[in-house]
C-alpha positions as CSV (number, residue, x, y, z in Angstrom):
1,M,0.0,0.0,0.0
2,R,1.4,3.4,-0.9
3,N,1.7,6.2,1.6
4,L,-0.6,9.2,0.9
5,P,1.4,12.5,0.5
6,S,0.3,15.6,2.3
7,T,0.5,17.7,-0.9
8,T,-2.4,20.1,-1.5
9,G,-2.1,20.7,-5.2
10,S,-2.7,24.1,-6.8
11,F,-6.4,24.9,-6.8
12,S,-8.2,28.2,-6.4
13,Y,-10.5,28.2,-3.4
14,G,-13.0,30.8,-4.3
15,E,-14.2,34.1,-5.7
16,T,-13.2,36.7,-3.1
17,S,-10.5,39.2,-4.0
18,W,-8.6,41.8,-2.0
19,T,-9.1,44.2,-4.9
20,T,-12.8,44.5,-4.3
21,G,-14.1,46.5,-1.4
22,D,-13.0,46.5,2.2
23,P,-10.3,43.8,2.7
24,S,-11.9,42.8,6.1
25,V,-15.0,41.9,4.1
26,V,-12.9,39.6,2.1
27,V,-11.8,37.8,5.3
28,E,-15.5,37.3,6.2
29,G,-16.2,36.1,2.7
30,K,-13.4,33.5,2.9
31,V,-14.8,32.2,6.2
32,A,-18.2,31.7,4.5
33,E,-16.6,30.0,1.5
34,Q,-14.7,27.6,3.8
35,A,-17.9,26.7,5.6
36,L,-19.5,25.9,2.3
37,I,-16.5,23.8,1.2
38,A,-16.5,22.0,4.6
39,Q,-20.1,21.0,4.1
40,A,-19.5,19.7,0.5
41,N,-16.4,17.8,1.7
42,S,-18.6,15.9,4.1
43,I,-20.1,14.1,1.1
44,P,-18.6,10.6,0.8
45,L,-15.9,10.8,-2.0
46,F,-16.8,7.3,-3.1
47,R,-20.3,8.5,-4.2
48,V,-18.8,11.5,-6.1
49,L,-16.2,9.3,-7.9
50,R,-19.0,6.9,-8.9
51,Y,-21.0,9.9,-10.3
52,Y,-18.0,10.8,-12.4
53,N,-17.6,7.1,-13.5
54,V,-14.4,6.6,-11.6
55,K,-14.5,2.9,-10.6
56,V,-13.2,2.3,-7.1
57,M,-14.2,0.1,-4.2
58,P,-15.6,1.9,-1.1
59,S,-14.1,-0.3,1.6
60,H,-10.3,-0.3,1.2
61,V,-7.5,1.7,-0.5
62,N,-7.5,0.9,-4.2
63,S,-6.3,2.4,-7.4
64,T,-7.6,3.0,-10.9
65,I,-6.9,5.0,-14.1
66,C,-6.5,8.7,-13.4
67,P,-9.6,10.5,-14.6
68,F,-8.1,14.0,-15.0
69,K,-7.6,15.3,-18.6
70,H,-4.4,17.1,-17.6
71,H,-2.8,13.8,-16.9
72,K,-1.4,12.5,-20.2
73,G,-4.4,14.0,-22.0
74,G,-6.7,11.7,-20.2
75,R,-5.0,8.6,-21.5
76,E,-3.2,7.4,-18.4
77,R,-3.0,3.6,-18.3
78,T,-1.0,2.6,-15.2
79,G,-3.7,3.0,-12.6
80,S,-2.0,5.7,-10.5
81,F,-5.1,7.3,-9.1
82,Y,-5.7,6.1,-5.5
83,F,-8.8,6.4,-3.4
84,Y,-8.4,6.4,0.4
85,P,-11.7,5.6,2.2
86,E,-10.3,6.2,5.8
87,T,-9.5,9.8,5.0
88,N,-12.2,10.3,2.3
89,S,-9.5,11.6,0.0
90,F,-7.7,10.9,-3.2
91,Y,-4.2,11.2,-4.8
92,C,-2.8,10.6,-8.2
93,H,0.8,9.5,-8.0
94,G,1.2,10.3,-11.7
95,C,0.0,13.9,-12.0
96,K,0.4,14.7,-8.3
97,T,-3.2,15.9,-7.9
98,G,-4.9,15.4,-4.5
99,G,-3.6,14.7,-1.0
100,M,-4.7,13.7,2.4
101,H,-6.6,17.0,2.8
102,R,-8.2,16.8,-0.6
103,H,-11.7,15.4,-0.7
104,A,-14.8,15.7,-2.9
105,V,-14.5,19.5,-3.6
106,A,-10.9,19.2,-4.7
107,F,-11.8,16.3,-7.0
108,V,-14.6,18.2,-8.7
109,A,-12.6,21.4,-9.0
110,A,-9.8,19.5,-10.7
111,F,-12.0,17.4,-12.9
112,D,-14.3,20.3,-14.1
113,G,-11.6,23.0,-14.0
114,I,-13.6,25.2,-11.6
115,T,-13.0,26.9,-8.3
116,F,-13.5,25.2,-4.9
117,V,-16.5,27.4,-4.2
118,K,-18.2,26.5,-7.5
119,A,-17.3,22.8,-7.0
120,A,-18.9,22.9,-3.5
121,Q,-22.0,24.5,-4.8
122,K,-22.3,21.8,-7.5
123,L,-21.8,19.0,-5.0
124,I,-24.3,20.3,-2.5
125,G,-26.8,20.5,-5.3
126,L,-26.1,17.0,-6.5
127,F,-25.8,15.3,-3.1
128,S,-27.8,17.4,-0.7
129,D,-29.0,14.4,1.4
130,D,-25.3,13.5,2.2
131,V,-24.2,16.9,3.4
132,D,-23.2,17.3,7.1
133,P,-24.2,20.9,8.0
134,T,-22.0,20.8,11.1
135,A,-18.8,19.9,9.2
136,E,-15.7,22.1,9.8
137,F,-13.2,23.2,7.2
138,S,-9.8,21.7,7.2
139,D,-7.0,21.8,4.6
140,G,-4.2,21.0,6.9
141,R,-3.7,24.6,8.0
142,N,-4.5,26.3,11.2
143,L,-7.5,28.4,10.3
144,P,-7.4,30.9,13.2
145,E,-3.7,31.6,12.4
146,Q,-4.4,31.9,8.7
147,L,-7.2,34.5,9.4
148,E,-4.8,36.4,11.7
149,I,-2.3,36.6,8.9
150,M,-4.9,37.7,6.4
151,M,-6.2,40.4,8.8
152,D,-2.7,41.7,9.3
153,F,-2.5,42.3,5.5
154,S,-6.0,43.6,5.5
155,N,-5.2,46.2,8.1
156,A,-2.1,47.4,6.2
157,V,-4.1,47.7,3.0
158,R,-6.9,49.6,4.7
159,E,-4.5,52.1,6.4
160,F,-2.7,52.7,3.1
161,R,-6.0,53.3,1.2
162,K,-7.2,55.7,3.9
163,N,-4.0,57.8,4.0
164,Y,-3.0,57.9,0.3
165,L,-5.9,58.8,-1.9
166,D,-4.0,59.9,-5.1
167,E,-4.6,57.8,-8.2
168,E,-1.0,56.5,-8.4
169,S,-1.1,55.2,-4.8
170,Q,-4.5,53.6,-5.2
171,Y,-3.2,51.9,-8.4
172,F,-0.2,50.6,-6.4
173,I,-2.3,49.1,-3.6
174,E,-4.7,47.5,-6.0
175,N,-1.7,45.8,-7.7
176,T,-0.3,44.7,-4.4
177,C,-3.6,43.1,-3.5
178,K,-3.7,41.4,-6.9
179,A,-0.2,40.0,-6.3
180,Y,-1.4,38.6,-3.0
181,D,-4.4,36.9,-4.7
182,E,-2.4,35.4,-7.5
183,L,0.6,34.2,-5.5
184,N,-1.6,32.6,-2.8
185,A,-3.8,30.9,-5.3
186,R,-1.0,29.7,-7.5
187,H,1.1,28.2,-4.7
188,D,-1.7,27.2,-2.2
189,M,0.5,28.4,0.6
190,D,0.8,27.0,4.1
191,N,0.6,29.5,7.0
192,E,4.4,30.0,7.2
193,S,4.7,30.8,3.5
194,L,1.6,33.0,3.7
195,R,3.1,35.0,6.6
196,L,6.3,35.5,4.7
197,L,4.4,36.7,1.6
198,V,2.4,39.2,3.8
199,F,5.7,40.4,5.4
200,K,7.2,41.1,2.0
201,L,4.1,42.8,0.7
202,K,3.9,45.0,3.8
203,E,7.5,46.0,3.3
204,Q,6.7,47.1,-0.2
205,I,3.7,49.1,1.1
206,N,5.9,50.8,3.8
207,L,8.5,51.7,1.2
208,R,5.8,53.3,-1.0
209,K,4.7,55.7,1.9
């Protein structure tokens, strides 16, 4: 039996952006998104895989052909896609998609090429009877710490916007927020990496003052 890596892949969680409105609202929006994702992830992955015609057994770790089109153009033949019933997760050892914290939402997001939020909405619509409304979000990161880091960046952005109203400064801070969005989504950062990113962006903001 293969060990399941702790990789998280490179998916985009949702629709919120630091470039729209008050950054503190973005934090609240992210919390709401994570609650939605948690509920959708409570759906048994086995049922979702069967819906997508991925043939796996529900009772033990087993492998099958990778269903993702980005893996050898959808022509993978070695059976490198593994389903892990105990953790309700998946991982493809060929294209490195999935991980121990990747469940139904991550699968649908990767298969359909959509965000986690849209995948969660789709899953809840398809499997509403299987949703646990009390489920809590987990992607292997400490959520309170993550939100603390985000709020630190949010406060720096809010202060800059309030004190520097000229067009050039506003353009600068919008681009800084966009850089945060793009880098975090592209690399799916853990809290340590996210904190380092915020530190560097705050340095740029302070230099611009």
